[in-house]
N, C-alpha and C positions, 0 to 999 in steps of 0.2 A: 539872023541867027537869034537875035533877042526875041523876036516874035515867036519863034519856035519854042524857045525856053519858057516864055510866058504861057504859051498854049499848053506846054507839058506840065507846068505848075498848076494851071487851072484844071487840067485833066486829073492830076493827082489829088487836088483838093476835092473835086467832084467824086472821085473814087473813094476817098477817105470819108466824105460825107455819106455816101451810100453805105459804106461798111458800118459807120457809126449808127446810121438809121437801122440797118439790119440787126445790129447788136441790141439797140434799144427795143426794137420790135420783138426780138427773141426773149429779152428779159421781161417785157410786159406779158408775153404769152406764158412764160414760165411762172410768173407771179400769178396770173389768172388760173393756170392749171393747179398750182399749190393751193390757192384759195378754194377752188372747186373740190379738191381732194380733202382739205380740212373740213369743209362744210359737210361732205358726205360722211366723213368719220364722226363728226359731231352728231349728225342725224342718227347714225347707227348707235352711238352711245346713248343718245336721248331715248331712242326706241327701246333699247335694252333696259335702261333705268325705269322707263314707264312700265314695261312688262314686269319688272321685278317688284315695283311698288304696287301694281295692280294685283299681282299674285299675293303679296303680303296682305293687302286690303281684303281680298276675297277670303283668305284664310282666317283673318281676324273676324270678318263678318260671319263666317260659318261657325267659328268658335263661340262668338257672342250669341248667335241664334240658338245654339244648343243649350246654352245656360240661361237664356232669356226667360224661360218658363220658371226656373227657380228664382230668378231675380224678381219677376212679377209677383210671385207668391210672397217673397221676403218683403218687398215694398208694400204690398197690401197689408201684411201683418203689422209692419212698422206704422203704417198710416192709421190702422185701426187702433193700435195702442196709443198713438198720439191723440187721436180724437177722444178716446176714453179718458185720457189724462186731462184734456181741456174740459170735458164735460164734468169731471169730478171737481176740478178747480172752480168751475162756474157754480156748481151746486153748493160747494162749501162756502163760497163768498157771496152767494145770492142774497141771503138774509141780511148780511151786514151792509151791502150796497143799497138795498131797498130802504133799510132804516136810515141810512145817511141821506139818501135823496129825499125821503119824507121829512126828515129833520130840516133840511135846507128849504124845502117848499113851505112847510108849516110855520117855521120860526123866522120872522122878519127881523133883521137887525138894522138899526139905524146908525148911520155914520155921519159925522159932521163933515161937511164938504166945503 
């Protein structure tokens, strides 16, 4: 009778082990399915965000290209004004700089060393 009870206990343990294994397998499959679903949802969100940012970029590029002609003209006029200012500054200080350079070249100063 004891052998039969031992066999019954072993059978119950094997059955419990199989049930536990099936529970673990089901849990792993559920986890894998949840991960796949989360990945798909994340990819959808990424795709939507990329489309939104691309649309905003294209809109900004089209807005910038329509005003770029005005910007180019404004930059050209600002550059021309800056060049004229530099040329005026050069012409006003040119005589003074030449005189200073000639003075240094023609007058030799001796220092005790």
